[in-house]
N, C-alpha and C positions, 0 to 999 in steps of 0.2 A: 156070648161068653167065648173065651179062648180055648184053643184045645191044650192038652197037658203039655205039649211041648214048647207053647208060647209063653214067654214072661208076662206076668200080669202086673209085677213091679219092677221098679228099677231105682238104682241109687243116682241121686243128682244133687250136687252142691250140698252135701249132708243131709239130705231128706230121702225117705223112701217115698216115691212118687208113682202114680199110675203109669203103665205102659202107655205108648202112644196108641190113639184110636179115638173113636166117636163114644160119646157118653151122654145120656139124657137125665134131665132132672127127675129124680123119684117122685111122682105125685103123693104118695104117701109119707113121705119123709122131708118135707119142705115147708118153710114159712117165708112168705114175700110181705113183710110188714112194713108199717110206718108210724112215725109220731109227730104229732103237731101239738103246739101249745094252745089252750083254749082261754080265752078271757085274760091271757097274759099271766095266769096264776096256776094252771095245772096243765097236765099232758094227756092227750087222747092217742090211745093207741088202736090201731086196726090193722087189717090184712086183706090181701087179695087171695081168694080162696082157689082160683083158677089161673095156674101160670105153666108155662112148658119153656124148656131151655134145652138147647143142644151145646154141649162144650166139645170142643175138637181139642184133645191133647196132642200137641206136636211133638216129633222127633226132638227138637229144641223147645223145652217147655216154654222159654220165653217168646216163642212164637204161636203159642196156643190161642184159641178163640172162642167166644161165646156168642149165641144168638138167644134172645128171650122173647116171649110173648105172654102178655098178661091181660086177661080178660077184665076191661073196667068194670062190667056189670057184677063182677065177682066180689066187689069191695064189701067189707064186712067189719063194722066198728060195734057190733052187738047191740046197736040201736036202729031200729027200722026207719024211723023218720029222718034220722041223720044220714043213714045210708042211701035213702031215696034222694035226698037233696045232694049228697056228693055224686051220685049217678045223673042228675039232671044238667041241663044246659048252663048253669051256674057254677058247675064245677067240671067234672069229667065228661059231660055230655056223652054218656055210654052209648046211646042209641045213634048217634051220628058218628063218634069215634070209638068203635067198640074194643079196640086193643091200644095197650101201651107196648112201646117196642124198645128192646136194648140190643145194640150190635157193638161188639167190642172192636176197638181199633188198634190195640197194641197193649203191652205189659211195659209200663213205663219205669218200675223199678222194683226191686224185691231185696229183701232181708230176713234170711231163714226162711220161716214158713209165711211171711207176710209180703203180700205183693200188692202193688198199685195197677189197677187194670183201668185203662181209658176206654171211653167209648161214646156211642151217641145214643141219647135216650129221646124217645118221641113220645109226646103226650099231646092230645088234640092236634095232630098234625105239625105240631112245632117240635123241632129237633135242636136238642143242645149238647155240647160235650159234657161229659161228667167223668169223674174219677172215683172208682169203687176201690176202697180198701178191703182186700180180700184176705183171709187167714185160710191156709190150707189146714184142715183138721185131721187129715190122715187117710190111710188107705186099707182095704181089706177085703174079705170075701164074705158074703152074708151066709147063713146056714142053708139058703136055697141054692148056691153055688154061683152067686153073681158076684163080679168084681166091681166094687164101689169106692168111692172117696167122698170125703165130707168137706164141707167149706162154710165159712160165713163171710158176709159181705155188708158193707156199710157205706152211705154217702149221705149229703146233705145237699138238697135243692132248693132253690127259690122258685115256689110255685108259680110266682105271677110272671116269671119269664116263659113259662109254658102256656100262658093266657088264663091262668085260674086266678082270676082277679078279684072275685066276690068277697066282700068283707062288710064288717058293721064297726064303725067307730063307737068306743065306749065312753059313758059320761066321765069316767074317772082317768081317762086317757087310754091310749092304745087301742088295739082291735080285737075282735072276737076270735080270729084265727090267725095264727101266725104265718109270715110269709115262708119261713124256713120249715122244711119238712126233712125229718131224718128217715131214711130208707134203710131197713134192716133185712137183710136175707140170710137164711139158714137152710141147708140142705145136702141131701146125698146125690150122687150122679152114677149111674149105672152103665156098666159098658155094653155097647151094642154088638151083636153078633157079626 
């Protein structure tokens, strides 16, 4: 938390944004989710229950950065058998590769409260560049005196590019699990002392 003499927000490009500093993802106010198509006819949603992130808000907001770690074994689609399969060597291989990692490399562009954040995503020791569409949701102070800001982000990846190639061909054409996976993130970040 900042002292009463420190600014906790500032105006920038028509937005009220957080002061420069280090923020961490609030475990109680986050969702790291994904959506995959199943049997070419429906969507399956899930999330990772354990994820951490450190966000460094720079003096120049366009120089800000993010480092995030997701625990592979925390995958949760509300179906125990499916979750066990997703943790297995056929998918995430959570025992051998316990984390998924994201490290930002820059801010590609912004328009109002929307930003495009570039970075490297690592799954199963395979690293690929991704672009996250990030929306800055606002800044404030919690009833507990913590300086916070909210955000949401999304991207789409081809899981096969990360070595997640397991699938089953369907008699009617197509495959059991889509190659394209949409990633959806929502959260609040807390300023560190």
